[in-house]
KEPAZA-265407 format. One record per atom (N, C-alpha, C): atom name; z, y, x; residue in three letters. Coordinates in nm, 3 decimals. Atoms other than C-alpha are relative to their C-alpha. Layout:
BEGIN
+------+---------+---------+---------+------+
! atom !      zz !      yy !      xx ! type !
+------+---------+---------+---------+------+
!   CA !       Z !       Y !       X !  ALA !
...
+------+---------+---------+---------+------+
***
This chain:
BEGIN
+------+---------+---------+---------+------+
! atom !      zz !      yy !      xx ! type !
+------+---------+---------+---------+------+
!    N !   0.000 !  -0.118 !   0.086 !  UNK !
!   CA !   0.000 !   0.000 !   0.000 !  UNK !
!    C !   0.000 !   0.124 !   0.090 !  UNK !
!    N !   0.013 !  -0.123 !  -0.078 !  UNK !
!   CA !  -0.101 !   0.340 !   0.138 !  UNK !
!    C !   0.063 !   0.117 !  -0.076 !  UNK !
!    N !  -0.048 !  -0.126 !   0.057 !  UNK !
!   CA !   0.058 !   0.681 !   0.080 !  UNK !
!    C !  -0.114 !   0.100 !   0.008 !  UNK !
!    N !   0.120 !  -0.083 !   0.007 !  UNK !
!   CA !  -0.220 !   0.912 !  -0.034 !  UNK !
!    C !   0.029 !   0.126 !  -0.080 !  UNK !
!    N !   0.003 !  -0.124 !   0.079 !  UNK !
!   CA !  -0.249 !   1.275 !  -0.147 !  UNK !
!    C !  -0.145 !   0.023 !  -0.039 !  UNK !
!    N !   0.131 !  -0.042 !   0.049 !  UNK !
!   CA !  -0.547 !   1.375 !  -0.360 !  UNK !
!    C !   0.014 !   0.145 !  -0.044 !  UNK !
!    N !  -0.004 !  -0.142 !   0.035 !  UNK !
!   CA !  -0.603 !   1.751 !  -0.373 !  UNK !
!    C !  -0.110 !   0.027 !  -0.102 !  UNK !
!    N !   0.092 !  -0.026 !   0.111 !  UNK !
!   CA !  -0.763 !   1.841 !  -0.706 !  UNK !
!    C !   0.024 !   0.144 !  -0.045 !  UNK !
!    N !  -0.030 !  -0.141 !   0.025 !  UNK !
!   CA !  -0.787 !   2.223 !  -0.726 !  UNK !
!    C !  -0.048 !   0.056 !  -0.134 !  UNK !
!    N !   0.040 !  -0.046 !   0.132 !  UNK !
!   CA !  -0.880 !   2.243 !  -1.094 !  UNK !
!    C !   0.060 !  -0.093 !  -0.105 !  UNK !
!    N !  -0.059 !   0.077 !   0.109 !  UNK !
!   CA !  -0.773 !   2.112 !  -1.434 !  UNK !
!    C !  -0.080 !  -0.127 !  -0.027 !  UNK !
!    N !   0.065 !   0.127 !   0.034 !  UNK !
!   CA !  -0.846 !   1.745 !  -1.499 !  UNK !
!    C !   0.073 !  -0.076 !  -0.110 !  UNK !
!    N !  -0.079 !   0.067 !   0.104 !  UNK !
!   CA !  -0.576 !   1.646 !  -1.748 !  UNK !
!    C !   0.034 !   0.098 !  -0.112 !  UNK !
!    N !   0.076 !   0.115 !   0.048 !  UNK !
!   CA !  -0.660 !   1.610 !  -2.028 !  UNK !
!    C !  -0.147 !   0.009 !   0.044 !  UNK !
!    N !   0.139 !   0.007 !  -0.045 !  UNK !
!   CA !  -1.001 !   1.499 !  -1.907 !  UNK !
!    C !  -0.092 !   0.015 !  -0.121 !  UNK !
!    N !   0.091 !  -0.025 !   0.112 !  UNK !
!   CA !  -1.276 !   1.636 !  -2.131 !  UNK !
!    C !  -0.146 !  -0.016 !   0.040 !  UNK !
!    N !   0.139 !   0.007 !  -0.046 !  UNK !
!   CA !  -1.596 !   1.658 !  -1.926 !  UNK !
!    C !  -0.017 !  -0.117 !   0.097 !  UNK !
!    N !   0.030 !   0.115 !  -0.084 !  UNK !
!   CA !  -1.766 !   1.393 !  -1.712 !  UNK !
!    C !   0.070 !   0.000 !   0.135 !  UNK !
!    N !  -0.064 !  -0.008 !  -0.130 !  UNK !
!   CA !  -1.635 !   1.514 !  -1.375 !  UNK !
!    C !   0.150 !  -0.018 !  -0.009 !  UNK !
!    N !  -0.144 !   0.014 !   0.021 !  UNK !
!   CA !  -1.281 !   1.542 !  -1.506 !  UNK !
!    C !   0.036 !  -0.145 !  -0.031 !  UNK !
!    N !  -0.024 !   0.140 !   0.035 !  UNK !
!   CA !  -1.301 !   1.194 !  -1.656 !  UNK !
!    C !  -0.013 !  -0.090 !   0.123 !  UNK !
!    N !   0.020 !   0.079 !  -0.121 !  UNK !
!   CA !  -1.434 !   1.053 !  -1.329 !  UNK !
!    C !   0.120 !   0.008 !   0.093 !  UNK !
!    N !  -0.116 !  -0.016 !  -0.089 !  UNK !
!   CA !  -1.147 !   1.197 !  -1.126 !  UNK !
!    C !   0.124 !  -0.060 !  -0.064 !  UNK !
!    N !  -0.117 !   0.056 !   0.067 !  UNK !
!   CA !  -0.886 !   1.099 !  -1.386 !  UNK !
!    C !   0.001 !  -0.153 !   0.008 !  UNK !
!    N !   0.010 !   0.146 !  -0.008 !  UNK !
!   CA !  -1.009 !   0.738 !  -1.390 !  UNK !
!    C !   0.017 !  -0.047 !   0.144 !  UNK !
!    N !  -0.015 !   0.034 !  -0.141 !  UNK !
!   CA !  -1.039 !   0.727 !  -1.010 !  UNK !
!    C !   0.147 !   0.003 !   0.041 !  UNK !
!    N !  -0.142 !  -0.013 !  -0.035 !  UNK !
!   CA !  -0.679 !   0.849 !  -0.973 !  UNK !
!    C !   0.085 !  -0.106 !  -0.070 !  UNK !
!    N !  -0.075 !   0.104 !   0.073 !  UNK !
!   CA !  -0.554 !   0.607 !  -1.239 !  UNK !
!    C !  -0.004 !  -0.132 !   0.075 !  UNK !
!    N !   0.014 !   0.129 !  -0.068 !  UNK !
!   CA !  -0.691 !   0.303 !  -1.055 !  UNK !
!    C !   0.048 !   0.006 !   0.145 !  UNK !
!    N !  -0.051 !  -0.014 !  -0.137 !  UNK !
!   CA !  -0.612 !   0.435 !  -0.706 !  UNK !
!    C !   0.152 !  -0.004 !   0.000 !  UNK !
!    N !  -0.145 !  -0.002 !   0.012 !  UNK !
!   CA !  -0.254 !   0.492 !  -0.820 !  UNK !
!    C !   0.060 !  -0.136 !  -0.032 !  UNK !
!    N !  -0.050 !   0.135 !   0.028 !  UNK !
!   CA !  -0.222 !   0.130 !  -0.936 !  UNK !
!    C !   0.021 !  -0.079 !   0.129 !  UNK !
!    N !  -0.006 !   0.078 !  -0.123 !  UNK !
!   CA !  -0.273 !   0.001 !  -0.582 !  UNK !
!    C !   0.067 !   0.075 !   0.117 !  UNK !
!    N !  -0.053 !  -0.082 !  -0.108 !  UNK !
!   CA !  -0.127 !   0.287 !  -0.375 !  UNK !
!    C !   0.106 !   0.095 !  -0.052 !  UNK !
!    N !  -0.095 !  -0.106 !   0.033 !  UNK !
!   CA !   0.149 !   0.546 !  -0.368 !  UNK !
!    C !  -0.080 !   0.130 !   0.001 !  UNK !
!    N !   0.090 !  -0.114 !   0.012 !  UNK !
!   CA !  -0.062 !   0.837 !  -0.495 !  UNK !
!    C !   0.073 !   0.123 !  -0.051 !  UNK !
!    N !  -0.051 !  -0.129 !   0.043 !  UNK !
!   CA !   0.037 !   1.201 !  -0.524 !  UNK !
!    C !  -0.119 !   0.093 !  -0.018 !  UNK !
!    N !   0.106 !  -0.096 !   0.028 !  UNK !
!   CA !  -0.199 !   1.450 !  -0.688 !  UNK !
!    C !   0.058 !   0.140 !   0.010 !  UNK !
!    N !  -0.038 !  -0.141 !  -0.007 !  UNK !
!   CA !  -0.167 !   1.817 !  -0.594 !  UNK !
!    C !  -0.110 !   0.076 !  -0.072 !  UNK !
!    N !   0.101 !  -0.063 !   0.085 !  UNK !
!   CA !  -0.339 !   2.028 !  -0.856 !  UNK !
!    C !   0.052 !   0.132 !  -0.058 !  UNK !
!    N !  -0.034 !  -0.128 !   0.063 !  UNK !
!   CA !  -0.323 !   2.337 !  -1.079 !  UNK !
!    C !   0.108 !  -0.017 !  -0.106 !  UNK !
!    N !  -0.110 !   0.002 !   0.096 !  UNK !
!   CA !  -0.044 !   2.428 !  -1.317 !  UNK !
!    C !  -0.043 !  -0.029 !  -0.143 !  UNK !
!    N !   0.046 !   0.019 !   0.137 !  UNK !
!   CA !  -0.262 !   2.393 !  -1.628 !  UNK !
!    C !  -0.019 !  -0.148 !  -0.038 !  UNK !
!    N !   0.008 !   0.143 !   0.032 !  UNK !
!   CA !  -0.272 !   2.010 !  -1.603 !  UNK !
!    C !   0.122 !  -0.043 !  -0.080 !  UNK !
!    N !  -0.110 !   0.055 !   0.079 !  UNK !
!   CA !  -0.058 !   1.815 !  -1.848 !  UNK !
!    C !   0.062 !  -0.117 !   0.076 !  UNK !
!    N !  -0.067 !   0.101 !  -0.083 !  UNK !
!   CA !   0.190 !   1.618 !  -1.634 !  UNK !
!    C !   0.022 !  -0.132 !  -0.073 !  UNK !
!    N !  -0.030 !   0.123 !   0.074 !  UNK !
!   CA !   0.266 !   1.370 !  -1.911 !  UNK !
!    C !  -0.118 !  -0.096 !  -0.004 !  UNK !
!    N !   0.119 !   0.086 !   0.002 !  UNK !
!   CA !  -0.091 !   1.237 !  -1.885 !  UNK !
!    C !  -0.024 !  -0.071 !   0.133 !  UNK !
!    N !   0.013 !   0.065 !  -0.130 !  UNK !
!   CA !  -0.051 !   1.134 !  -1.519 !  UNK !
!    C !   0.057 !  -0.142 !  -0.012 !  UNK !
!    N !  -0.041 !   0.137 !   0.032 !  UNK !
!   CA !  -0.039 !   0.756 !  -1.556 !  UNK !
!    C !   0.067 !  -0.075 !   0.114 !  UNK !
!    N !  -0.051 !   0.085 !  -0.108 !  UNK !
!   CA !   0.012 !   0.579 !  -1.223 !  UNK !
!    C !   0.025 !   0.077 !   0.128 !  UNK !
!    N !  -0.016 !  -0.083 !  -0.118 !  UNK !
!   CA !   0.080 !   0.865 !  -0.987 !  UNK !
!    C !   0.088 !   0.120 !  -0.031 !  UNK !
!    N !  -0.080 !  -0.121 !   0.016 !  UNK !
!   CA !   0.290 !   1.173 !  -0.929 !  UNK !
!    C !  -0.094 !   0.120 !   0.002 !  UNK !
!    N !   0.080 !  -0.122 !   0.007 !  UNK !
!   CA !   0.133 !   1.506 !  -1.027 !  UNK !
!    C !   0.087 !   0.118 !   0.038 !  UNK !
!    N !  -0.070 !  -0.121 !  -0.043 !  UNK !
!   CA !   0.252 !   1.814 !  -0.840 !  UNK !
!    C !  -0.087 !   0.119 !  -0.035 !  UNK !
!    N !   0.074 !  -0.119 !   0.041 !  UNK !
!   CA !   0.140 !   2.140 !  -1.001 !  UNK !
!    C !   0.031 !   0.113 !   0.097 !  UNK !
!    N !  -0.024 !  -0.097 !  -0.106 !  UNK !
!   CA !   0.119 !   2.356 !  -0.691 !  UNK !
!    C !  -0.086 !   0.124 !  -0.012 !  UNK !
!    N !   0.096 !  -0.111 !   0.000 !  UNK !
!   CA !  -0.189 !   2.573 !  -0.733 !  UNK !
!    C !   0.008 !   0.083 !  -0.127 !  UNK !
!    N !   0.011 !  -0.087 !   0.119 !  UNK !
!   CA !  -0.215 !   2.873 !  -0.963 !  UNK !
!    C !  -0.134 !  -0.028 !  -0.066 !  UNK !
!    N !   0.126 !   0.016 !   0.070 !  UNK !
!   CA !  -0.494 !   2.885 !  -1.217 !  UNK !
!    C !  -0.100 !   0.109 !   0.035 !  UNK !
!    N !   0.086 !  -0.109 !  -0.041 !  UNK !
!   CA !  -0.643 !   3.195 !  -1.052 !  UNK !
!    C !  -0.104 !  -0.048 !   0.103 !  UNK !
!    N !   0.104 !   0.039 !  -0.094 !  UNK !
!   CA !  -0.964 !   3.175 !  -0.848 !  UNK !
!    C !   0.042 !   0.014 !   0.146 !  UNK !
!    N !  -0.047 !  -0.021 !  -0.137 !  UNK !
!   CA !  -0.777 !   3.292 !  -0.539 !  UNK !
!    C !   0.058 !  -0.128 !   0.060 !  UNK !
!    N !  -0.058 !   0.125 !  -0.051 !  UNK !
!   CA !  -0.635 !   2.940 !  -0.509 !  UNK !
!    C !  -0.091 !  -0.066 !   0.104 !  UNK !
!    N !   0.093 !   0.061 !  -0.095 !  UNK !
!   CA !  -0.948 !   2.842 !  -0.315 !  UNK !
!    C !   0.008 !   0.061 !   0.139 !  UNK !
!    N !  -0.006 !  -0.066 !  -0.130 !  UNK !
!   CA !  -0.880 !   3.090 !  -0.034 !  UNK !
!    C !   0.142 !   0.040 !   0.041 !  UNK !
!    N !  -0.138 !  -0.037 !  -0.029 !  UNK !
!   CA !  -0.501 !   3.125 !  -0.037 !  UNK !
!    C !   0.054 !  -0.086 !   0.115 !  UNK !
!    N !  -0.045 !   0.078 !  -0.115 !  UNK !
!   CA !  -0.380 !   3.019 !   0.312 !  UNK !
!    C !   0.145 !  -0.047 !  -0.010 !  UNK !
!    N !  -0.140 !   0.038 !   0.013 !  UNK !
!   CA !  -0.017 !   2.989 !   0.198 !  UNK !
!    C !   0.017 !  -0.140 !  -0.059 !  UNK !
!    N !  -0.008 !   0.135 !   0.055 !  UNK !
!   CA !  -0.094 !   2.661 !   0.019 !  UNK !
!    C !   0.004 !  -0.106 !   0.110 !  UNK !
!    N !   0.005 !   0.099 !  -0.108 !  UNK !
!   CA !  -0.153 !   2.486 !   0.351 !  UNK !
!    C !   0.141 !  -0.046 !   0.039 !  UNK !
!    N !  -0.138 !   0.032 !  -0.040 !  UNK !
!   CA !   0.216 !   2.502 !   0.445 !  UNK !
!    C !   0.069 !  -0.086 !  -0.107 !  UNK !
!    N !  -0.061 !   0.076 !   0.109 !  UNK !
!   CA !   0.323 !   2.370 !   0.103 !  UNK !
!    C !  -0.057 !  -0.142 !  -0.007 !  UNK !
!    N !   0.063 !   0.132 !   0.001 !  UNK !
!   CA !   0.074 !   2.083 !   0.115 !  UNK !
!    C !   0.051 !  -0.082 !   0.119 !  UNK !
!    N !  -0.052 !   0.070 !  -0.118 !  UNK !
!   CA !   0.189 !   1.995 !   0.467 !  UNK !
!    C !   0.143 !  -0.048 !  -0.022 !  UNK !
!    N !  -0.139 !   0.038 !   0.028 !  UNK !
!   CA !   0.552 !   1.991 !   0.350 !  UNK !
!    C !   0.004 !  -0.126 !  -0.087 !  UNK !
!    N !   0.006 !   0.118 !   0.087 !  UNK !
!   CA !   0.468 !   1.742 !   0.072 !  UNK !
!    C !  -0.046 !  -0.121 !   0.080 !  UNK !
!    N !   0.053 !   0.111 !  -0.079 !  UNK !
!   CA !   0.268 !   1.528 !   0.316 !  UNK !
!    C !   0.106 !  -0.057 !   0.095 !  UNK !
!    N !  -0.105 !   0.047 !  -0.091 !  UNK !
!   CA !   0.557 !   1.509 !   0.563 !  UNK !
!    C !   0.110 !  -0.070 !  -0.077 !  UNK !
!    N !  -0.107 !   0.060 !   0.081 !  UNK !
!   CA !   0.818 !   1.438 !   0.292 !  UNK !
!    C !  -0.036 !  -0.139 !  -0.052 !  UNK !
!    N !   0.044 !   0.126 !   0.060 !  UNK !
!   CA !   0.612 !   1.154 !   0.146 !  UNK !
!    C !  -0.065 !  -0.095 !   0.100 !  UNK !
!    N !   0.058 !   0.083 !  -0.105 !  UNK !
!   CA !   0.492 !   1.014 !   0.481 !  UNK !
!    C !  -0.146 !  -0.034 !  -0.029 !  UNK !
!    N !   0.141 !   0.017 !   0.036 !  UNK !
!   CA !   0.127 !   1.065 !   0.384 !  UNK !
!    C !  -0.085 !  -0.026 !   0.123 !  UNK !
!    N !   0.094 !   0.033 !  -0.108 !  UNK !
!   CA !  -0.139 !   0.908 !   0.605 !  UNK !
!    C !  -0.144 !   0.032 !  -0.037 !  UNK !
!    N !   0.137 !  -0.025 !   0.046 !  UNK !
!   CA !  -0.448 !   0.982 !   0.392 !  UNK !
!    C !  -0.002 !   0.114 !  -0.099 !  UNK !
!    N !   0.017 !  -0.112 !   0.093 !  UNK !
!   CA !  -0.565 !   1.297 !   0.215 !  UNK !
!    C !  -0.144 !  -0.002 !  -0.051 !  UNK !
!    N !   0.130 !  -0.009 !   0.066 !  UNK !
!   CA !  -0.852 !   1.312 !  -0.032 !  UNK !
!    C !  -0.010 !   0.140 !  -0.059 !  UNK !
!    N !   0.021 !  -0.129 !   0.064 !  UNK !
!   CA !  -0.999 !   1.644 !  -0.142 !  UNK !
!    C !  -0.118 !  -0.013 !  -0.097 !  UNK !
!    N !   0.105 !  -0.001 !   0.100 !  UNK !
!   CA !  -1.202 !   1.677 !  -0.459 !  UNK !
!    C !  -0.077 !   0.131 !   0.011 !  UNK !
!    N !   0.084 !  -0.120 !  -0.010 !  UNK !
!   CA !  -1.486 !   1.929 !  -0.480 !  UNK !
!    C !   0.055 !   0.112 !  -0.089 !  UNK !
!    N !  -0.047 !  -0.112 !   0.083 !  UNK !
!   CA !  -1.390 !   2.278 !  -0.604 !  UNK !
!    C !  -0.107 !   0.043 !  -0.100 !  UNK !
+------+---------+---------+---------+------+
***
């Protein structure tokens, strides 16, 4: 079992469009076999996260794509959870 972070910088829960559904299903099955943590925006519904932990770190503003202060917070989560693999989804 691997410890993985998936950075998803947009709303995917509840999944409504094809790309959102693809990421939601990917995370569901990846979380069944691994210790998965999703870092995403605050507008996601945490109760829909099935087999993984959802951390609502990013704001819903467009500046989230260029805000350098998120790096330190992501690194803190990675160190705390002993993360060896990071996945980034397309913005």
